[in-house]
Every structure is written in structure tokens, then in C-alpha cells.
C-alpha positions as CSV (number, residue, x, y, z in Angstrom):
1,X,19.7,2.2,-39.2
2,X,18.1,3.0,-35.7
3,X,20.4,4.5,-33.3
4,X,21.2,2.7,-29.9
5,X,20.4,5.1,-26.9
6,X,23.0,7.6,-25.8
7,X,24.1,8.0,-22.4
8,X,22.1,10.9,-21.8
9,X,18.7,11.9,-21.5
10,X,17.4,14.8,-23.9
11,X,18.6,13.5,-27.1
12,X,16.1,13.0,-30.4
13,X,16.6,9.1,-31.1
14,X,15.3,8.0,-34.6
15,X,13.0,5.0,-33.8
16,X,11.9,4.3,-37.3
17,X,8.5,4.9,-39.1
18,X,9.6,8.6,-39.6
19,X,9.6,9.4,-35.9
20,X,12.0,10.7,-33.1
21,X,11.6,10.1,-29.5
22,X,12.9,11.9,-26.7
23,X,13.3,10.6,-23.0
24,X,13.5,13.5,-20.3
25,X,14.6,12.9,-17.1
26,X,13.8,13.3,-14.1
27,X,10.6,15.0,-15.2
28,X,9.8,11.6,-16.8
29,X,8.4,12.8,-20.2
30,X,8.3,11.3,-23.5
31,X,8.7,13.7,-26.6
32,X,7.9,12.8,-30.1
33,X,8.8,14.3,-33.4
34,X,7.5,13.8,-36.8
35,X,8.5,15.5,-39.8
36,X,9.6,18.4,-37.4
37,X,6.5,18.5,-35.5
38,X,7.1,17.9,-31.8
39,X,4.4,16.6,-29.6
40,X,5.1,16.6,-25.8
41,X,4.4,14.0,-23.6
42,X,2.8,12.2,-26.3
43,X,3.8,9.3,-28.4
44,X,2.0,8.1,-31.3
45,X,1.0,4.2,-31.9
46,X,3.6,3.8,-34.9
47,X,6.5,5.2,-32.9
48,X,5.4,3.4,-29.6
49,X,5.2,-0.1,-31.3
50,X,8.8,0.2,-32.6
51,X,11.5,-1.9,-30.8
52,X,13.2,1.5,-29.4
53,X,9.9,2.8,-28.5
54,X,8.8,-0.2,-26.6
55,X,12.1,-0.4,-24.7
56,X,11.4,3.4,-23.8
57,X,8.2,2.9,-22.8
58,X,9.1,0.1,-20.4
59,X,11.6,2.4,-18.7
60,X,9.1,5.0,-18.6
61,X,6.5,3.1,-16.7
62,X,9.2,1.9,-14.6
63,X,10.4,5.0,-13.5
64,X,6.8,6.4,-12.8
65,X,6.4,3.6,-10.5
66,X,9.5,4.4,-8.8
67,X,8.5,7.8,-8.4
68,X,5.4,6.8,-6.8
69,X,7.0,4.5,-4.5
70,X,9.2,7.2,-3.3
71,X,6.4,9.4,-2.6
72,X,4.5,6.4,-0.8
73,X,7.5,5.9,1.2
74,X,8.6,9.1,2.4
75,X,5.0,10.0,3.5
76,X,5.1,6.7,5.4
77,X,8.1,7.7,7.2
78,X,6.7,11.2,7.8
79,X,3.2,9.7,9.3
80,X,5.0,7.0,11.3
81,X,7.3,9.5,13.0
82,X,10.6,7.0,12.2
83,X,14.1,7.9,13.3
84,X,15.6,7.8,9.8
85,X,19.6,7.2,9.9
86,X,21.3,9.7,8.1
87,X,23.5,7.2,6.3
88,X,20.2,5.7,5.0
89,X,19.4,9.1,3.4
90,X,22.7,9.6,2.0
91,X,22.6,6.3,0.2
92,X,19.1,7.5,-1.4
93,X,20.2,11.3,-2.1
94,X,22.2,10.3,-5.4
95,X,18.7,9.4,-7.1
96,X,16.6,12.2,-8.2
97,X,13.6,10.9,-7.6
98,X,14.2,9.9,-3.9
99,X,16.0,13.5,-4.0
100,X,12.8,15.2,-5.1
101,X,10.7,13.8,-2.4
102,X,13.1,14.6,0.5
103,X,14.3,18.1,-0.6
104,X,12.9,20.8,1.4
105,X,11.1,18.5,4.3
106,X,11.2,19.9,7.4
107,X,13.2,17.4,9.9
108,X,14.0,17.1,13.5
109,X,16.8,15.6,15.5
110,X,17.1,14.4,19.1
111,X,18.2,17.7,20.4
112,X,14.7,19.3,19.5
113,X,15.9,21.3,16.8
114,X,15.2,21.4,13.0
115,X,15.4,22.9,9.7
116,X,15.0,22.3,6.1
117,X,16.8,19.2,4.5
118,X,19.1,20.5,1.7
119,X,21.3,17.5,1.4
120,X,22.3,14.2,3.1
121,X,25.6,12.8,2.5
122,X,28.3,10.4,4.4
123,X,29.5,13.2,6.7
124,X,25.9,14.5,7.8
125,X,23.0,16.3,6.7
126,X,22.9,20.0,5.6
127,X,20.0,21.7,6.8
128,X,18.6,25.5,6.3
129,X,17.2,26.9,9.4
130,X,14.0,29.1,9.7
131,X,16.7,32.1,9.8
132,X,17.9,31.1,6.6
133,X,21.2,29.9,7.8
134,X,22.9,26.4,6.6
135,X,23.9,24.2,9.4
136,X,25.2,20.9,9.9
137,X,23.7,19.6,13.2
138,X,25.7,16.5,13.0
139,X,22.7,14.1,13.8
140,X,23.0,10.4,13.7
141,X,19.4,10.3,12.6
142,X,16.5,12.4,12.0
143,X,12.7,12.4,11.8
144,X,10.4,13.9,9.2
145,X,8.5,15.7,11.3
146,X,4.6,15.6,10.9
147,X,3.0,19.0,11.3
148,X,0.6,17.9,13.7
149,X,3.8,17.9,16.1
150,X,4.8,21.3,14.7
151,X,3.6,24.8,16.3
152,X,3.1,27.4,13.3
153,X,3.7,25.1,10.4
154,X,1.7,27.6,8.1
155,X,4.5,30.1,8.8
156,X,7.1,27.6,8.4
157,X,5.9,26.7,5.0
158,X,5.8,30.4,4.0
159,X,9.2,30.8,5.2
160,X,10.5,27.9,3.3
161,X,8.9,29.3,0.2
162,X,10.7,32.6,0.6
163,X,13.9,30.5,1.1
164,X,13.6,29.3,-2.2
165,X,12.9,25.5,-0.7
166,X,9.6,24.1,-2.3
167,X,8.3,20.7,-0.8
168,X,7.4,18.1,-3.1
169,X,6.3,16.2,-0.2
170,X,2.9,17.4,1.3
171,X,4.4,18.2,4.8
172,X,3.7,22.1,6.1
173,X,0.7,22.5,3.7
174,X,-1.0,19.5,5.1
175,X,-4.5,19.4,6.2
176,X,-4.8,18.8,10.1
177,X,-7.7,17.5,12.2
178,X,-7.5,17.7,15.8
179,X,-8.9,14.9,18.1
180,X,-11.7,15.8,20.3
181,X,-10.8,15.0,24.2
182,X,-13.8,13.2,24.9
183,X,-14.0,10.5,21.9
184,X,-15.8,7.5,22.7
185,X,-16.7,4.0,20.8
186,X,-14.8,2.3,18.1
187,X,-15.7,4.2,15.0
188,X,-16.3,7.6,13.7
189,X,-19.9,7.7,12.4
190,X,-20.0,11.5,11.0
191,X,-19.5,10.5,7.7
192,X,-21.8,7.5,7.4
193,X,-24.7,7.9,4.7
194,X,-22.5,10.5,2.7
195,X,-22.8,10.3,-1.0
196,X,-19.4,9.1,-2.4
197,X,-17.9,7.4,-5.7
198,X,-16.8,3.9,-4.6
199,X,-13.3,4.4,-5.9
200,X,-11.5,7.4,-4.1
201,X,-8.3,7.2,-6.4
202,X,-8.3,11.2,-7.1
203,X,-5.6,12.0,-4.5
204,X,-2.3,10.5,-3.3
205,X,-2.1,8.4,-0.4
206,X,-5.1,6.2,-0.4
207,X,-5.5,3.0,-1.5
208,X,-8.9,1.1,-2.0
209,X,-9.4,-2.3,-0.8
210,X,-12.8,-3.9,-1.5
211,X,-15.3,-1.8,-0.1
212,X,-12.7,0.5,2.0
213,X,-10.3,3.1,1.6
214,X,-7.3,2.2,3.6
215,X,-4.2,4.0,4.7
216,X,-1.4,2.5,6.6
217,X,-0.3,4.4,10.0
218,X,1.4,3.9,13.3
219,X,-0.5,4.7,16.3
220,X,1.0,4.5,19.9
221,X,3.9,2.8,18.4
222,X,2.2,0.2,16.6
223,X,1.1,-0.6,13.0
224,X,-2.4,0.1,12.5
225,X,-4.7,0.8,9.2
226,X,-7.1,3.4,8.9
227,X,-10.2,2.0,7.3
228,X,-13.0,4.3,5.7
229,X,-16.2,2.1,4.3
230,X,-16.9,3.5,0.9
231,X,-19.1,1.1,-0.2
232,X,-19.1,-2.5,-2.2
233,X,-20.9,-1.6,-5.3
234,X,-20.0,-1.5,-9.1
235,X,-16.8,0.2,-10.0
236,X,-17.7,3.8,-10.4
237,X,-21.0,3.8,-9.1
238,X,-21.9,6.6,-6.3
239,X,-22.7,5.0,-2.8
240,X,-23.1,5.5,0.7
241,X,-20.1,5.8,3.1
242,X,-20.0,4.0,6.5
243,X,-17.7,4.5,9.4
244,X,-14.1,5.3,9.8
245,X,-12.0,2.8,12.1
246,X,-8.5,2.1,12.8
247,X,-7.7,-1.6,12.9
248,X,-4.6,-2.8,14.9
249,X,-3.0,-6.3,15.2
250,X,-4.8,-9.1,15.2
251,X,-7.8,-7.3,13.2
252,X,-8.7,-5.5,16.4
253,X,-10.7,-2.5,15.8
254,X,-9.4,0.1,18.1
255,X,-11.1,2.2,20.6
256,X,-11.2,5.8,19.6
257,X,-9.4,6.7,22.8
258,X,-6.4,4.8,21.8
259,X,-5.9,6.3,18.5
260,X,-3.1,9.1,18.7
261,X,-2.9,12.2,17.1
262,X,-1.0,11.5,13.8
263,X,-3.2,8.5,13.2
264,X,-6.3,10.3,14.0
265,X,-5.5,13.4,11.8
266,X,-4.5,11.1,9.1
267,X,-7.6,9.0,9.0
268,X,-10.0,11.9,9.3
269,X,-8.0,13.7,6.4
270,X,-8.5,10.4,4.1
271,X,-12.2,10.6,5.0
272,X,-12.5,14.1,4.1
273,X,-10.9,13.9,1.0
274,X,-12.9,10.9,-0.2
275,X,-16.0,12.6,0.8
276,X,-14.9,15.5,-1.2
277,X,-15.6,17.6,2.0
278,X,-12.3,19.7,2.2
279,X,-12.3,22.6,4.2
280,X,-9.4,24.4,3.0
281,X,-7.9,25.2,-0.4
282,X,-6.2,22.1,-2.2
283,X,-3.1,20.6,-0.7
284,X,-1.4,20.4,-4.2
285,X,-1.2,24.3,-4.8
286,X,1.7,26.4,-3.3
287,X,-0.2,28.3,-1.1
288,X,0.0,27.8,2.8
289,X,-3.1,25.6,3.9
290,X,-4.6,24.1,6.9
291,X,-5.9,25.8,10.2
292,X,-4.2,27.4,13.1
293,X,-2.8,24.4,15.1
294,X,-1.4,23.7,18.7
295,X,0.6,20.5,19.2
296,X,-0.6,18.3,21.6
297,X,0.8,18.4,25.0
298,X,1.8,14.8,25.5
299,X,5.1,13.4,24.1
300,X,4.7,11.4,21.1
301,X,5.2,7.6,21.2
302,X,8.2,6.3,19.0
303,X,7.5,3.4,16.5
304,X,8.3,0.0,18.2
305,X,10.2,-2.9,17.0
306,X,6.9,-4.4,14.9
307,X,6.5,-1.0,13.4
308,X,10.0,-0.5,12.4
309,X,10.6,-4.1,10.9
310,X,7.3,-3.7,8.9
311,X,8.5,-0.2,7.5
312,X,12.2,-1.8,6.8
313,X,13.6,0.5,9.3
314,X,14.7,-1.8,12.3
315,X,18.5,-1.2,13.1
316,X,20.9,-3.5,10.8
317,X,22.3,-5.1,14.1
318,X,18.8,-6.5,14.8
319,X,18.0,-10.3,14.7
320,X,14.5,-10.0,13.3
321,X,14.0,-9.9,9.5
322,X,16.3,-9.7,6.6
323,X,18.9,-7.2,5.8
324,X,17.9,-4.1,3.4
325,X,20.4,-2.3,1.0
326,X,20.3,0.5,-0.9
327,X,20.9,-1.0,-4.8
328,X,22.1,1.5,-7.3
329,X,21.3,0.8,-11.0
330,X,22.5,2.8,-14.1
331,X,20.8,3.0,-17.4
332,X,22.0,4.7,-20.7
333,X,19.2,6.6,-21.0
334,X,19.6,8.4,-17.2
335,X,23.0,9.5,-18.1
336,X,24.8,9.5,-15.0
337,X,21.9,9.6,-12.7
338,X,21.4,6.2,-10.6
339,X,18.2,4.8,-10.0
340,X,18.2,3.6,-6.2
341,X,16.0,0.8,-4.7
342,X,15.7,-0.1,-1.1
343,X,15.7,-3.8,-1.5
344,X,15.8,-6.7,0.9
345,X,18.3,-9.6,0.4
346,X,15.8,-12.3,-0.2
347,X,14.2,-10.6,-3.1
348,X,17.5,-9.0,-4.3
349,X,18.4,-11.5,-7.0
350,X,14.7,-11.0,-8.6
351,X,15.0,-7.2,-8.5
352,X,18.3,-7.2,-10.3
353,X,16.5,-9.8,-12.8
354,X,13.8,-7.2,-13.4
355,X,15.9,-4.2,-13.8
356,X,18.2,-6.0,-16.2
357,X,15.3,-6.7,-18.6
358,X,14.4,-2.9,-18.7
359,X,18.0,-1.9,-19.6
360,X,19.8,-1.4,-16.2
361,X,23.2,-2.6,-15.7
362,X,24.5,-4.3,-12.4
363,X,23.6,-2.6,-9.4
364,X,26.4,-1.1,-7.0
365,X,25.5,-2.1,-3.4
366,X,26.7,-1.3,0.1
367,X,26.3,-2.4,3.6
368,X,23.0,-3.3,4.9
369,X,21.1,0.2,6.2
370,X,18.4,-1.5,8.1
371,X,16.4,-4.7,8.6
372,X,12.7,-5.4,7.5
373,X,10.0,-8.0,6.4
374,X,10.8,-9.7,3.1
375,X,9.0,-8.2,0.2
376,X,5.6,-10.4,-1.2
377,X,7.2,-12.3,-4.2
378,X,4.1,-11.8,-6.3
379,X,4.5,-13.4,-9.9
380,X,6.8,-12.8,-11.8
381,X,9.3,-12.4,-8.9
382,X,8.0,-15.7,-7.5
383,X,9.4,-17.5,-10.7
384,X,12.5,-15.5,-10.8
385,X,13.2,-16.7,-7.1
386,X,12.0,-20.0,-7.2
387,X,12.7,-21.2,-10.7
388,X,15.4,-19.2,-12.1
389,X,15.9,-21.8,-14.9
390,X,12.7,-20.6,-16.3
391,X,12.5,-16.7,-15.3
392,X,12.3,-15.6,-19.1
393,X,9.2,-17.4,-19.6
394,X,7.8,-15.3,-16.5
395,X,9.2,-12.1,-17.8
396,X,7.7,-12.7,-21.0
397,X,4.2,-13.1,-19.4
398,X,4.6,-10.0,-17.7
399,X,5.4,-8.1,-20.8
400,X,2.5,-9.5,-22.5
401,X,0.3,-8.5,-19.9
402,X,1.5,-5.0,-19.7
403,X,-1.3,-3.7,-21.6
404,X,-4.0,-5.6,-19.5
405,X,-2.2,-4.1,-16.1
406,X,-2.2,-0.7,-17.5
407,X,-6.1,-1.1,-18.5
408,X,-6.7,-2.2,-14.8
409,X,-5.2,1.3,-13.4
410,X,-6.9,3.2,-15.6
411,X,-10.3,1.5,-15.1
412,X,-10.1,3.5,-11.8
413,X,-11.1,6.5,-13.6
414,X,-12.9,4.8,-16.6
415,X,-14.5,1.8,-15.3
416,X,-15.7,0.8,-18.9
417,X,-12.0,0.6,-19.9
418,X,-11.7,-2.8,-18.1
419,X,-13.5,-5.6,-19.8
420,X,-13.5,-8.8,-17.6
421,X,-14.3,-11.3,-20.6
422,X,-11.5,-10.0,-22.7
423,X,-9.0,-10.0,-19.7
424,X,-9.6,-13.4,-18.8
425,X,-9.1,-14.6,-22.1
426,X,-5.8,-12.7,-22.1
427,X,-4.8,-14.6,-19.1
428,X,-5.7,-18.0,-20.5
429,X,-3.7,-17.1,-23.6
430,X,-0.5,-16.4,-21.3
431,X,-1.2,-19.2,-18.8
432,X,-1.2,-21.8,-21.7
433,X,2.4,-21.2,-22.2
434,X,3.5,-21.4,-18.5
435,X,4.8,-24.1,-16.6
436,X,2.2,-25.9,-14.5
437,X,4.0,-25.1,-11.3
438,X,3.8,-21.4,-12.0
439,X,0.0,-21.4,-12.4
440,X,-0.8,-21.0,-8.4
441,X,1.4,-17.9,-8.3
442,X,0.3,-16.8,-11.9
443,X,-3.2,-17.0,-11.3
444,X,-3.0,-15.0,-7.8
445,X,-1.0,-12.4,-9.6
446,X,-3.6,-12.3,-12.2
447,X,-6.6,-11.6,-9.3
448,X,-4.5,-9.1,-8.1
449,X,-4.7,-7.3,-11.4
450,X,-8.3,-7.6,-11.0
451,X,-8.3,-6.0,-7.6
452,X,-6.5,-3.1,-9.1
453,X,-9.2,-2.6,-11.3
454,X,-11.7,-3.4,-8.5
455,X,-13.5,-6.1,-10.4
456,X,-14.1,-8.1,-7.3
457,X,-16.0,-10.9,-8.8
458,X,-13.5,-11.5,-11.5
459,X,-10.7,-11.4,-8.8
460,X,-12.4,-14.1,-6.9
461,X,-12.8,-16.5,-9.9
462,X,-8.9,-15.8,-10.5
463,X,-8.3,-16.7,-7.1
464,X,-10.2,-19.6,-7.0
465,X,-7.8,-20.8,-9.7
466,X,-4.7,-20.4,-8.2
467,X,-6.5,-22.3,-5.3
468,X,-7.4,-25.1,-7.5
469,X,-3.8,-25.0,-9.2
470,X,-2.1,-25.3,-5.8
471,X,-4.3,-28.1,-4.9
472,X,-3.0,-29.7,-8.2
473,X,0.4,-29.1,-7.1
474,X,0.7,-29.2,-3.6
475,X,3.9,-27.6,-1.9
476,X,4.6,-25.7,-4.8
477,X,3.1,-22.3,-3.3
478,X,4.5,-21.9,0.2
479,X,2.3,-21.6,3.2
480,X,3.2,-18.1,4.0
481,X,2.4,-16.8,0.5
482,X,-1.0,-18.6,0.7
483,X,-2.1,-16.7,4.1
484,X,-0.7,-13.6,2.7
485,X,-3.0,-13.9,-0.3
486,X,-5.9,-15.1,1.7
487,X,-5.5,-12.1,3.6
488,X,-5.4,-9.6,0.6
489,X,-8.3,-11.4,-1.3
490,X,-10.3,-11.4,1.9
491,X,-10.3,-7.9,2.9
492,X,-11.2,-7.1,-0.8
493,X,-14.1,-9.1,-0.6
494,X,-12.9,-11.5,-3.0
495,X,-13.0,-14.9,-1.2
496,X,-16.0,-16.9,-1.3
497,X,-17.3,-18.6,1.8
498,X,-16.6,-21.9,0.2
499,X,-12.8,-21.5,-0.4
500,X,-12.5,-20.1,3.2
501,X,-14.5,-23.2,4.4
502,X,-11.7,-25.5,2.7
503,X,-8.8,-23.7,3.9
504,X,-10.3,-24.1,7.4
505,X,-10.4,-27.8,7.1
506,X,-7.1,-27.8,5.8
507,X,-5.9,-25.8,8.9
508,X,-7.4,-28.4,11.2
509,X,-4.9,-31.0,9.8
510,X,-2.1,-28.5,10.8
511,X,0.6,-29.2,13.6
512,X,0.2,-26.5,15.8
513,X,-3.5,-26.0,16.7
514,X,-2.9,-22.4,18.1
515,X,-1.5,-21.0,14.9
516,X,-4.1,-22.7,13.0
517,X,-6.8,-21.2,15.1
518,X,-5.2,-17.7,15.0
519,X,-4.7,-18.1,11.0
520,X,-8.3,-18.9,10.5
521,X,-9.7,-16.2,13.2
522,X,-7.7,-13.4,11.4
523,X,-9.0,-14.6,8.1
524,X,-12.8,-14.8,9.3
525,X,-12.3,-11.1,10.5
526,X,-10.8,-10.1,7.1
527,X,-13.6,-11.9,5.4
528,X,-16.3,-10.0,7.4
529,X,-14.6,-6.7,6.9
530,X,-14.5,-7.3,3.3
531,X,-18.3,-7.0,3.2
532,X,-19.2,-11.0,3.5
533,X,-21.1,-11.9,6.4
534,X,-20.0,-15.1,8.1
535,X,-21.6,-18.4,7.4
536,X,-22.9,-21.2,9.9
537,X,-20.3,-23.6,8.5
538,X,-17.5,-21.0,9.0
539,X,-18.3,-20.1,12.9
540,X,-18.6,-24.1,13.2
541,X,-15.0,-24.2,11.8
542,X,-13.9,-21.6,14.2
543,X,-15.3,-23.0,17.5
544,X,-13.6,-26.5,16.1
545,X,-10.2,-24.9,15.7
546,X,-10.3,-22.9,18.9
547,X,-11.0,-26.1,21.4
548,X,-7.7,-27.7,20.9
549,X,-6.2,-24.5,20.8
550,X,-8.0,-23.8,24.2
551,X,-8.8,-20.3,22.8
552,X,-12.2,-18.2,23.0
553,X,-14.2,-19.5,20.7
554,X,-16.1,-16.7,18.8
555,X,-16.2,-13.8,21.4
556,X,-13.5,-11.6,19.6
557,X,-14.9,-12.0,16.3
558,X,-18.5,-11.2,17.6
559,X,-16.9,-8.1,18.7
560,X,-15.3,-7.3,15.4
561,X,-18.5,-8.2,13.8
562,X,-20.3,-5.5,15.6
563,X,-18.2,-2.8,14.2
564,X,-18.5,-4.2,10.6
565,X,-21.0,-2.6,8.0
566,X,-21.8,-6.5,7.1
567,X,-23.5,-6.4,10.7
568,X,-26.6,-5.4,9.2
569,X,-26.9,-8.5,6.7
570,X,-26.2,-11.5,9.2
571,X,-28.7,-14.1,8.2
572,X,-31.0,-14.8,11.4
573,X,-29.5,-18.4,11.4
574,X,-26.1,-17.0,12.2
575,X,-27.4,-15.1,15.2
576,X,-29.3,-18.3,16.6
577,X,-26.1,-20.2,16.3
578,X,-24.4,-17.0,18.2
579,X,-26.9,-17.1,20.8
580,X,-25.0,-18.4,23.8
581,X,-22.0,-16.0,22.9
582,X,-24.1,-12.7,22.3
583,X,-26.0,-13.4,25.6
584,X,-22.9,-13.4,27.5
585,X,-21.2,-10.6,25.4
586,X,-24.5,-8.5,26.1
587,X,-24.1,-9.2,30.0
588,X,-20.5,-8.6,30.1
589,X,-20.7,-5.0,28.3
590,X,-23.8,-2.7,28.5
591,X,-22.1,-0.7,25.4
592,X,-21.7,-3.8,23.4
593,X,-25.2,-4.8,24.5
594,X,-26.7,-1.7,22.7
595,X,-24.9,-2.3,19.8
596,X,-26.3,-5.7,19.4
597,X,-29.6,-5.1,20.0
598,X,-30.8,-3.7,16.6
599,X,-28.9,-6.4,14.8
600,X,-30.2,-9.6,16.7
601,X,-33.7,-10.7,15.5
602,X,-36.0,-11.3,19.0
603,X,-36.1,-15.0,19.9
604,X,-39.4,-16.4,19.1
605,X,-41.5,-17.4,22.3
């Protein structure tokens, strides 16, 4: 008889086939034992295929994803300069994985004082100062300081080590890059032409979308995204890097003079790591690294409401967005340690269902801690929310495709591990058992999996299936989710021009011409950023949408195009269509005229 998991980690459990498994928490290790021989962090297939082995593996994968989510969130809080309510940190502190990322971080308060975070509780935060003394400053909120704003961060790191405070968060040992005083233009070209691997996944904090390595940041109080072109070749091929740009609201490429010091340092740091040109020792060591640093004199700009909303940190009394709460789940294999998720109310029921399928109990929730944007309900979350009566079917589909998802992630390091034909056959098998109303969201989710593996061509095909399924069942896929899917796949270079043109024709029939033009212009900008040149049909549609909206035709798109790598591959026919706008733009801006000259073919006499 196979034992049920006991309410504590670190216990050997017979799983059948002569094997025993042990789950370690919070280091998230799984050990196996066969005939007395112990293998650390390795589970043989005969043990993994048992019912209990599968349950433990699912728990292990879920907690690994949770740990990376904690890492990414705390890093984003530091890079954004957000004021974090102490009661928010106190709600997260019981979770060992949140605590791992927050413990030892150097934080500051409104009074300018600072210290190393030791504990966050309902009655306030406990800090350790540089002198080694504990203090309770009584702050209502605190900021995880970015080292750009700290004088002597190397000495702080060494002092923290002597006090026994080791940071999991890469903060005081972070590489820093000073912004030159006389930067001009819209792009950093110093890395153009460098030989790099297309998939820069060997260090934390960077995602790769289409031909870009990207990082979400805050500059001047507004959300921006640093994008570094790393090439659009095959997965794993060595390619040539391009420019580094910072993109703001409405796909506007920021002039470099507008990029603040933190966003600049983080963008350059990303490019340096991707190119393998680190000038200091690896950040993951325990040694103090970096260069002597003098913080910039101008005061930093606090994140605005838009940035706070996107980060889920707008004050709970605000009117925008949806409430965000801490939901604490317990699991027999974790003992008394809860797993705490920051979840918005709009997707809370789906999160509870997904956690219950892994073996977690009903959550304990509290008052709203903040307000934010509702999470993107990809499949199967979409099905759990929209069709709860058939949620079990969607959850079974997720389990069936678990191996495909793992191979997609593994393909970042081993490209041959992902075979598009076999993966598509598996998708077809699973889709055959799903309700027809689920197929738009399912095929979009399948496309996302291919994007993870950087199989752009296959992702474009699957996104096309999602659009075809949506046309067969109009109204099933909400307009907001459809637009978000177009954004995601367009930036990845996985939206064919024909699909974008068909979407543009649908937008022409929209009731609000201003919103329709804005949406199509944004998607066309992302389409170009994803490495695809604009076609005459797309430009004609943009002009047709601009007229009833009383908007500026293609001027903004043309300015955006100039700073995209795809500008060098625009067909002559497109430049002919744009001749009036090109002439007007060149006359208006000598700087842009210089950028246009090598791109636009000479007019025939």
C-alpha cells in the first residue's frame, strides 16, 4: 500500500516500483531512493510515472514557477522604485520563497534612512542598520533601493555579509552603468554588429521576444521596455546584434535624453550580459562587484499611477483596476509553510481551482492590499473563468501538454529538443477532445508555448488557427483578449501581414474610429518591431482608419520605422507609397532626414 503524503517535507515516501521519494522545502529538491541508494535531485522514470511521483512532480514544478515569479516581482519592484506598503510585505513574509527574495534587501524610507530588511510584520518592519543594530523605523511604506541611488553600495554589500545578511536578490552586487551627459538620438548603437546567440537565456531578468531581448522598466515615472535586437534567425544560431532602444507608451521610442538613470543602467546591463561583455566578476558570486559609483544629483521621479497600476501596486482605495489580495494556500507536503500568491479578484477563482488541482487547500485571504490590472487569462485559466462547468476538461488538457511545455522551455538551451511537427500533432490530439468554444483560447495558448521555444513560424501557424476558430465562434474571445494576443504575437514576429490586414478590416467596422485607429497603429508598430516590414496594404488600411479618427496618417509610424532593424528591408514599393510623408518628415526634421537618406531609394527621373 502506498502511503499518503505526511504533513511535513523531508519524509521518505514509498511510491511503488521499489522506489521512495523525498520532497525538500524550501530548497525545492526531490530525492529518490532505490534499494537503499540515495540519488539527490534526481527522480528515475519508474518512480516519476507512479501516481504519487506525478503528484510530487507537479507540486515541484508549480513551486519552481512560484520561486521565479517571486524573483521577477521583487526585482521589478527594485528597478521601478515602488513604495511598498509594509502591510503588503507582512502578508507575503510567511511564504519561505517570498521571504528568501526579500530578506537582506537594503530598503529606504521617506525620512531618507535605510537598512537591511530582516522581517516584515503587521506592527512594522525590522531592519538592521550598517552599524549592526536592529531598528523599527515605524515606516508605513519602504522602497527596495536600486544601487544607482546609493553611495558606496559595494561597502554596504560587504558590511551586510559581515553581519550575516546574504542577499538572494541581486541588489548591492549589481552591475551599474552611468548614463553619459551628452547622449543624443533614439538608440544605443555601440553593440550593433556584435556576435551573440539569439536566445539570451543564461541569466535572470531577461525575456526574449521575437528578435529582441526585453526588460520591463520604469523611466521618468512611466512604464517603458528596454529592447535589444539580437537577431531573428533560427533558434540557437549565432547572429549579429542591433540597437538598444527604450519604448514607452504607444510604442514611442524614447529619445535617449529622456531615459532616466535606472532604466539606462538596466538596459545597458542587459545588453552587456547578452553580448557576454561583462566587465566585472559574475553577479551570482558572493564577492562585492561593480564599479565605484556616485549617485546622480537630480532627484528620482516616483512611479506614476499607470506604472503602479501595471505593477499591481496602486493604493487599494483607488478607483482604477481590480483589487489585489494575498491568498495563502497550504499543502500537506509543505508542512506549516504556506504558499502565498498575489492575485487579483478577477482571476482569484481560477487560481484557487488551479491550486486545488495540485493538492493545495482552500486559501486564506485578507483585505485588498493594492489595485492592479487583471491578469491575462490564458488557457486553461480562461476556461475556468468563462466555462467553469467544463473546467475539468481544460485542466486535463494542461496536464496532457505538461511535457510539451517543459520541452519548450528546455529548447532555449537545447533547440533540437523541440520538434514542431511532433508538438503540433500533440496539440491536435488534445484539441480534438475540447469544446469548440475553447479552441480560440487553446490555440492561442499553444502558440505561446511555441513562442517560449522561439519557434516563431510554428507559433504564427497556431495563432492563425486561433483566429480561424474565433471567426467560427464569434464573440467567444473577448475583444480585449484578442487585442492582447495580437500584441504578443506581433512583437514576436508571429503575425502574418494577411492576418493583421484582416484584423484592420474588422476594425474599420468598429463603432469608435479613434480607438480603432489607435489599436491598429499600435499593432502595426509592434508588427514592424517584430522584424516584419510594412506592406502597401497595411499602410493603406492605416490611412483609411486615420481619416475618420482625424489622426495623423502614417507620420508616427514612419518615425517609429526609422529606428527598427526592419527599416533596411522595406520594399521600394512601400517607400513610393510613403513619398509625401517622407518628404514632409525630412523637411520638418534634419536629424530624421539624415536617417532616411540611406533607406529611401532615389526617385527615378
